[in-house]
The first five atom37 places (N, CA, C, CB, O) and aatype in JSON, in Angstrom:
{
  "aatype": [12, 10, 1, 16, 15, 19, 18, 10, 3, 0, 6, 7, 2, 1, 16, 0, 3, 14, 7, 11, 0, 19, 7, 7, 6, 9, 10, 6, 15, 0, 0, 6, 7, 8, 0, 0, 11, 1, 16, 17, 13, 1, 19, 6, 6, 19, 6, 10, 15, 17, 10, 14, 19, 15, 6, 0, 0, 13, 10, 10, 17, 19, 10, 0, 10, 10, 19, 13, 0, 17, 10, 19, 0, 0, 10, 9, 10, 13, 19, 10],
  "atom_mask": [
    [1, 1, 1, 1, 1],
    [1, 1, 1, 1, 1],
    [1, 1, 1, 1, 1],
    [1, 1, 1, 1, 1],
    [1, 1, 1, 1, 1],
    [1, 1, 1, 1, 1],
    [1, 1, 1, 1, 1],
    [1, 1, 1, 1, 1],
    [1, 1, 1, 1, 1],
    [1, 1, 1, 1, 1],
    [1, 1, 1, 1, 1],
    [1, 1, 1, 0, 1],
    [1, 1, 1, 1, 1],
    [1, 1, 1, 1, 1],
    [1, 1, 1, 1, 1],
    [1, 1, 1, 1, 1],
    [1, 1, 1, 1, 1],
    [1, 1, 1, 1, 1],
    [1, 1, 1, 0, 1],
    [1, 1, 1, 1, 1],
    [1, 1, 1, 1, 1],
    [1, 1, 1, 1, 1],
    [1, 1, 1, 0, 1],
    [1, 1, 1, 0, 1],
    [1, 1, 1, 1, 1],
    [1, 1, 1, 1, 1],
    [1, 1, 1, 1, 1],
    [1, 1, 1, 1, 1],
    [1, 1, 1, 1, 1],
    [1, 1, 1, 1, 1],
    [1, 1, 1, 1, 1],
    [1, 1, 1, 1, 1],
    [1, 1, 1, 0, 1],
    [1, 1, 1, 1, 1],
    [1, 1, 1, 1, 1],
    [1, 1, 1, 1, 1],
    [1, 1, 1, 1, 1],
    [1, 1, 1, 1, 1],
    [1, 1, 1, 1, 1],
    [1, 1, 1, 1, 1],
    [1, 1, 1, 1, 1],
    [1, 1, 1, 1, 1],
    [1, 1, 1, 1, 1],
    [1, 1, 1, 1, 1],
    [1, 1, 1, 1, 1],
    [1, 1, 1, 1, 1],
    [1, 1, 1, 1, 1],
    [1, 1, 1, 1, 1],
    [1, 1, 1, 1, 1],
    [1, 1, 1, 1, 1],
    [1, 1, 1, 1, 1],
    [1, 1, 1, 1, 1],
    [1, 1, 1, 1, 1],
    [1, 1, 1, 1, 1],
    [1, 1, 1, 1, 1],
    [1, 1, 1, 1, 1],
    [1, 1, 1, 1, 1],
    [1, 1, 1, 1, 1],
    [1, 1, 1, 1, 1],
    [1, 1, 1, 1, 1],
    [1, 1, 1, 1, 1],
    [1, 1, 1, 1, 1],
    [1, 1, 1, 1, 1],
    [1, 1, 1, 1, 1],
    [1, 1, 1, 1, 1],
    [1, 1, 1, 1, 1],
    [1, 1, 1, 1, 1],
    [1, 1, 1, 1, 1],
    [1, 1, 1, 1, 1],
    [1, 1, 1, 1, 1],
    [1, 1, 1, 1, 1],
    [1, 1, 1, 1, 1],
    [1, 1, 1, 1, 1],
    [1, 1, 1, 1, 1],
    [1, 1, 1, 1, 1],
    [1, 1, 1, 1, 1],
    [1, 1, 1, 1, 1],
    [1, 1, 1, 1, 1],
    [1, 1, 1, 1, 1],
    [1, 1, 1, 1, 1]
  ],
  "atom_positions": [
    [[0.89, -1.36, -0.01], [0.12, -0.13, 0.15], [0.87, 1.23, -0.04], [-0.46, -0.15, 1.48], [1.79, 1.41, 0.74]],
    [[0.61, 2.26, -0.99], [1.47, 3.46, -1.03], [0.31, 4.57, -0.45], [2.16, 3.81, -2.73], [-0.89, 4.7, -0.65]],
    [[1.19, 5.21, 0.27], [0.82, 6.64, 1.34], [1.15, 7.53, 0.83], [1.41, 6.88, 2.68], [2.38, 7.61, 0.82]],
    [[0.58, 8.44, 0.29], [0.95, 9.84, -0.04], [0.14, 10.8, 0.97], [0.59, 10.17, -1.64], [-1.04, 10.6, 1.24]],
    [[0.93, 11.94, 1.53], [0.34, 13.05, 2.29], [0.91, 14.27, 1.72], [0.61, 12.96, 3.83], [1.97, 14.47, 1.12]],
    [[-0.19, 15.12, 2.11], [-0.05, 16.37, 2.05], [-0.42, 17.24, 2.97], [-0.47, 16.67, 1.18], [-1.57, 17.4, 3.38]],
    [[0.77, 17.95, 3.39], [0.42, 18.9, 4.88], [0.15, 20.33, 4.79], [1.66, 18.92, 5.91], [0.87, 20.78, 3.89]],
    [[-0.5, 21.2, 5.28], [-0.97, 22.35, 5.13], [-0.78, 23.16, 6.2], [-2.12, 22.28, 4.81], [-1.57, 22.95, 7.12]],
    [[0.17, 24.19, 6.41], [0.29, 24.88, 7.89], [-0.62, 25.75, 7.98], [1.56, 25.59, 8.25], [-1.45, 25.85, 7.08]],
    [[-0.65, 26.64, 9.19], [-1.71, 27.63, 9.49], [-1.93, 28.56, 8.36], [-1.39, 28.43, 10.71], [-3.09, 28.86, 8.07]],
    [[-0.79, 29.11, 7.62], [-1.1, 29.76, 6.6], [-1.67, 29.35, 5.4], [-0.27, 30.22, 6.37], [-2.17, 30.15, 4.61]],
    [[-1.63, 27.98, 5.2], [-2.12, 27.45, 3.84], [-0.94, 26.98, 3.26], [0.0, 0.0, 0.0], [-1.2, 26.18, 2.37]],
    [[0.16, 27.14, 3.41], [1.49, 26.83, 2.72], [1.81, 25.48, 3.0], [2.67, 27.73, 3.16], [1.71, 25.17, 4.19]],
    [[2.24, 24.38, 2.03], [3.23, 22.91, 2.27], [3.89, 22.99, 3.19], [4.24, 22.46, 1.29], [4.59, 23.99, 3.36]],
    [[3.86, 21.94, 4.1], [4.5, 21.57, 4.61], [5.09, 20.22, 5.1], [4.26, 22.1, 5.01], [4.26, 19.31, 5.17]],
    [[6.5, 19.89, 5.49], [7.08, 18.39, 5.21], [6.52, 17.85, 6.95], [9.31, 18.33, 4.79], [6.28, 16.69, 7.28]],
    [[6.41, 19.09, 7.83], [6.37, 18.29, 9.28], [5.17, 18.03, 9.9], [7.06, 18.99, 10.32], [4.63, 19.06, 10.31]],
    [[4.51, 16.95, 10.12], [3.0, 16.62, 10.52], [2.88, 17.42, 11.53], [2.58, 15.15, 10.93], [1.89, 18.16, 11.6]],
    [[3.79, 17.42, 12.43], [3.62, 18.43, 13.61], [3.01, 19.99, 13.7], [0.0, 0.0, 0.0], [2.3, 20.45, 14.59]],
    [[3.51, 20.65, 12.51], [3.12, 21.45, 12.15], [1.73, 22.08, 11.44], [3.85, 21.43, 11.83], [1.29, 23.22, 11.38]],
    [[1.28, 20.85, 10.96], [0.18, 20.72, 9.86], [-1.06, 20.96, 10.67], [0.13, 19.21, 9.04], [-1.31, 20.28, 11.66]],
    [[-1.84, 21.94, 10.22], [-3.24, 22.08, 10.72], [-4.49, 21.73, 9.78], [-3.39, 23.48, 11.13], [-5.64, 22.06, 10.07]],
    [[-4.06, 20.88, 8.4], [-5.09, 20.44, 7.54], [-4.21, 20.12, 6.49], [0.0, 0.0, 0.0], [-3.09, 20.61, 6.41]],
    [[-4.81, 19.07, 5.46], [-4.26, 18.48, 4.4], [-4.86, 17.32, 4.05], [0.0, 0.0, 0.0], [-6.04, 17.17, 4.36]],
    [[-4.22, 16.38, 3.39], [-4.84, 15.16, 2.76], [-3.93, 14.08, 2.92], [-5.18, 15.32, 1.28], [-2.75, 14.32, 2.69]],
    [[-4.25, 12.99, 3.25], [-3.96, 11.46, 2.95], [-4.89, 10.79, 1.96], [-4.07, 10.63, 4.25], [-6.11, 10.65, 1.97]],
    [[-3.78, 10.33, 0.95], [-4.33, 9.35, 0.02], [-3.55, 8.07, 0.07], [-4.36, 9.89, -1.38], [-2.39, 7.96, -0.32]],
    [[-4.24, 7.16, 0.53], [-3.7, 5.65, 0.45], [-3.81, 4.83, -1.05], [-4.62, 4.76, 1.58], [-4.99, 4.96, -1.39]],
    [[-3.29, 4.27, -1.79], [-4.07, 3.25, -2.93], [-3.87, 2.2, -2.56], [-3.71, 3.2, -4.38], [-2.82, 1.79, -2.07]],
    [[-5.02, 1.52, -2.77], [-5.48, 0.34, -2.75], [-4.71, -0.63, -3.59], [-6.75, 0.4, -3.06], [-3.83, -0.3, -4.39]],
    [[-5.17, -2.01, -3.33], [-4.54, -2.96, -4.54], [-5.31, -3.13, -5.68], [-4.28, -4.35, -4.12], [-6.47, -3.03, -5.29]],
    [[-5.3, -3.36, -6.98], [-5.9, -3.47, -8.13], [-7.25, -3.95, -7.96], [-5.16, -4.25, -8.96], [-7.59, -4.93, -7.3]],
    [[-8.31, -2.86, -8.89], [-9.95, -3.5, -8.45], [-10.5, -2.56, -7.34], [0.0, 0.0, 0.0], [-11.73, -2.64, -7.26]],
    [[-9.98, -1.78, -6.53], [-10.22, -1.41, -5.22], [-9.86, 0.22, -5.65], [-9.21, -2.29, -3.94], [-9.02, 0.7, -6.41]],
    [[-11.05, 0.87, -4.67], [-10.95, 2.38, -4.9], [-9.5, 2.59, -4.11], [-12.4, 3.37, -4.2], [-9.06, 1.68, -3.42]],
    [[-8.7, 4.02, -4.27], [-8.05, 4.31, -2.85], [-8.74, 5.46, -2.37], [-6.43, 4.61, -2.86], [-9.44, 6.32, -2.9]],
    [[-8.28, 5.19, -1.01], [-8.88, 5.85, 0.39], [-8.24, 7.53, 0.51], [-8.26, 4.76, 1.95], [-7.1, 7.95, 0.72]],
    [[-9.25, 8.04, 0.34], [-8.81, 9.53, 0.69], [-9.02, 10.15, 1.88], [-9.36, 10.4, -0.09], [-10.19, 10.03, 2.24]],
    [[-8.28, 10.8, 2.68], [-8.9, 11.2, 4.21], [-8.27, 12.91, 3.84], [-7.98, 10.07, 6.04], [-7.36, 13.38, 3.16]],
    [[-9.18, 13.37, 4.6], [-8.98, 14.8, 4.83], [-9.15, 15.14, 6.19], [-9.86, 15.6, 4.04], [-9.97, 14.68, 6.98]],
    [[-8.17, 16.1, 6.39], [-8.42, 16.48, 7.69], [-7.89, 18.12, 8.23], [-7.72, 15.34, 8.48], [-7.02, 18.77, 7.66]],
    [[-8.57, 18.49, 9.29], [-8.29, 20.09, 9.46], [-8.49, 20.1, 11.26], [-9.7, 21.31, 8.38], [-9.43, 19.65, 11.91]],
    [[-7.23, 20.8, 11.75], [-7.41, 21.0, 13.11], [-7.58, 22.6, 13.22], [-6.17, 20.37, 13.97], [-6.87, 23.42, 12.64]],
    [[-8.55, 22.85, 13.98], [-9.33, 24.28, 14.28], [-9.03, 24.46, 16.06], [-11.39, 24.12, 13.82], [-8.96, 23.48, 16.8]],
    [[-8.94, 25.41, 16.39], [-8.69, 25.97, 17.72], [-10.23, 26.55, 18.01], [-7.36, 27.22, 17.74], [-10.78, 27.4, 17.31]],
    [[-10.78, 25.98, 19.08], [-12.11, 26.35, 19.22], [-12.3, 27.17, 20.58], [-13.0, 25.08, 19.15], [-11.44, 26.82, 21.39]],
    [[-13.0, 27.96, 20.98], [-13.0, 28.94, 22.21], [-14.46, 28.43, 22.72], [-12.86, 30.83, 21.8], [-15.6, 28.68, 22.32]],
    [[-13.97, 27.64, 23.75], [-15.15, 27.15, 24.52], [-16.05, 28.52, 25.38], [-14.46, 25.96, 25.68], [-15.71, 28.67, 26.55]],
    [[-16.93, 29.3, 24.96], [-17.74, 30.56, 25.58], [-18.15, 30.37, 27.05], [-19.12, 30.84, 24.74], [-18.08, 31.24, 27.91]],
    [[-18.66, 28.92, 27.24], [-18.87, 28.73, 28.54], [-18.05, 28.78, 29.53], [-19.29, 27.85, 28.65], [-18.4, 29.07, 30.68]],
    [[-16.83, 28.5, 29.18], [-15.52, 28.01, 29.98], [-14.78, 29.55, 30.47], [-14.31, 26.92, 28.79], [-14.19, 30.33, 29.72]],
    [[-15.0, 29.67, 31.75], [-14.61, 31.21, 32.19], [-12.96, 31.08, 32.26], [-15.39, 31.75, 33.91], [-12.31, 32.08, 31.96]],
    [[-12.42, 30.15, 32.57], [-10.93, 29.81, 32.66], [-10.52, 29.38, 31.34], [-10.58, 28.69, 33.72], [-11.28, 29.46, 30.38]],
    [[-9.18, 28.86, 31.24], [-8.39, 28.61, 29.96], [-8.47, 26.87, 29.88], [-6.61, 29.32, 30.09], [-8.6, 26.14, 30.86]],
    [[-8.38, 26.5, 28.7], [-8.42, 25.34, 28.8], [-7.61, 24.43, 29.39], [-8.53, 25.1, 27.96], [-8.07, 23.38, 29.83]],
    [[-6.31, 24.75, 29.47], [-5.37, 24.36, 30.24], [-5.65, 24.29, 31.66], [-4.39, 25.09, 30.02], [-5.58, 23.18, 32.18]],
    [[-5.94, 25.19, 32.32], [-6.56, 25.44, 33.68], [-7.96, 24.65, 34.06], [-6.83, 26.99, 33.76], [-8.29, 24.41, 35.23]],
    [[-8.7, 24.31, 32.95], [-9.66, 23.67, 33.17], [-9.55, 21.99, 33.58], [-10.33, 23.97, 32.09], [-10.15, 21.24, 34.35]],
    [[-8.35, 21.86, 32.53], [-8.16, 20.3, 32.44], [-7.22, 19.84, 33.58], [-7.5, 19.84, 30.99], [-7.42, 18.73, 34.06]],
    [[-5.91, 20.87, 34.17], [-5.57, 20.78, 35.26], [-6.86, 20.64, 36.49], [-4.69, 21.87, 35.31], [-6.72, 19.69, 37.26]],
    [[-7.71, 21.25, 36.65], [-8.8, 21.14, 37.57], [-9.48, 19.61, 37.16], [-9.91, 22.53, 37.4], [-9.77, 18.79, 38.03]],
    [[-9.61, 19.45, 36.21], [-10.34, 18.1, 35.96], [-9.39, 16.86, 36.72], [-10.49, 17.82, 34.13], [-9.81, 16.16, 37.65]],
    [[-7.83, 16.75, 36.05], [-7.02, 15.98, 36.59], [-7.06, 15.84, 38.02], [-5.95, 16.32, 36.21], [-7.08, 14.77, 38.62]],
    [[-7.05, 17.31, 38.67], [-7.02, 17.15, 40.28], [-7.96, 16.43, 40.81], [-7.12, 18.35, 41.01], [-7.76, 15.54, 41.64]],
    [[-9.4, 16.87, 40.23], [-10.59, 15.94, 41.05], [-10.4, 14.55, 40.74], [-12.22, 16.28, 40.62], [-10.85, 13.75, 41.56]],
    [[-9.84, 14.11, 39.75], [-9.86, 12.7, 39.29], [-8.44, 11.82, 40.08], [-9.76, 12.74, 37.41], [-8.51, 10.61, 40.3]],
    [[-7.19, 12.65, 40.43], [-6.73, 11.89, 41.42], [-6.94, 12.09, 43.03], [-5.54, 11.92, 41.14], [-6.49, 11.45, 43.98]],
    [[-7.91, 13.36, 42.93], [-8.68, 13.35, 44.45], [-9.66, 12.28, 44.72], [-9.53, 14.69, 44.7], [-9.59, 11.64, 45.76]],
    [[-10.41, 12.09, 44.0], [-11.35, 10.88, 43.55], [-10.76, 9.4, 43.91], [-11.56, 10.94, 41.89], [-11.25, 8.63, 44.74]],
    [[-9.57, 9.14, 43.06], [-9.06, 8.08, 43.27], [-8.22, 7.79, 44.54], [-8.47, 7.91, 42.26], [-8.09, 6.63, 44.93]],
    [[-7.71, 8.72, 45.13], [-7.22, 8.81, 46.63], [-8.18, 8.35, 47.69], [-6.89, 10.25, 46.98], [-7.93, 7.57, 48.61]],
    [[-9.39, 8.99, 47.38], [-10.69, 9.04, 48.57], [-11.06, 7.4, 48.28], [-12.36, 10.42, 48.14], [-11.25, 6.75, 49.31]],
    [[-11.16, 6.75, 47.14], [-11.79, 5.43, 46.52], [-10.43, 4.45, 47.04], [-12.13, 5.51, 44.48], [-10.55, 3.27, 47.37]],
    [[-9.34, 5.08, 47.03], [-8.29, 3.79, 47.97], [-8.28, 4.1, 49.31], [-6.52, 3.72, 47.59], [-7.89, 3.24, 50.1]],
    [[-8.65, 5.21, 49.72], [-8.82, 5.29, 51.5], [-9.7, 4.32, 52.22], [-9.47, 6.7, 51.98], [-9.58, 3.83, 53.35]],
    [[-10.99, 4.12, 50.92], [-11.92, 3.89, 51.47], [-11.95, 2.29, 51.46], [-12.96, 4.65, 50.93], [-12.51, 1.57, 52.29]],
    [[-11.24, 1.9, 50.35], [-11.06, 0.47, 50.0], [-10.01, 0.07, 51.23], [-10.41, 0.2, 48.32], [-10.18, -0.99, 51.82]],
    [[-9.1, 0.84, 51.54], [-7.84, 0.19, 52.49], [-8.44, 0.01, 53.88], [-6.39, 1.27, 52.65], [-8.01, -0.84, 54.67]],
    [[-9.57, 0.94, 54.16], [-10.2, 0.7, 55.21], [-11.39, -0.32, 55.41], [-10.52, 1.77, 55.48], [-11.78, -0.75, 56.49]],
    [[-11.81, -0.59, 54.33], [-12.65, -1.62, 54.5], [-12.01, -3.14, 54.53], [-13.62, -1.45, 53.44], [-12.74, -4.12, 54.68]]
  ]
}
C-alpha cells in the first residue's frame, strides 16, 4: 500500500512536518480493482465561551479532581 500525504500549515502553505500541519490530505492507494482511500483532515482551535478559565487550567482542575477521587476510593478500600 502506497501512502501519499500533503500537509498544510496555518497559512495554507505546504509543509513536510506533520507536527506543524493544521490541515491536509492523506491518500492511500489500494490493490488493483479497489478504490483509493482519501482522507481529509483539519485542526481548528475552538474557544469554549461557557468556560470562564483557559482550557489548560480547566484540564488541570479535572485532573486534580480525578486524582482526589482516586485517593478517596483507595482510602475507603483500604479501611474496609
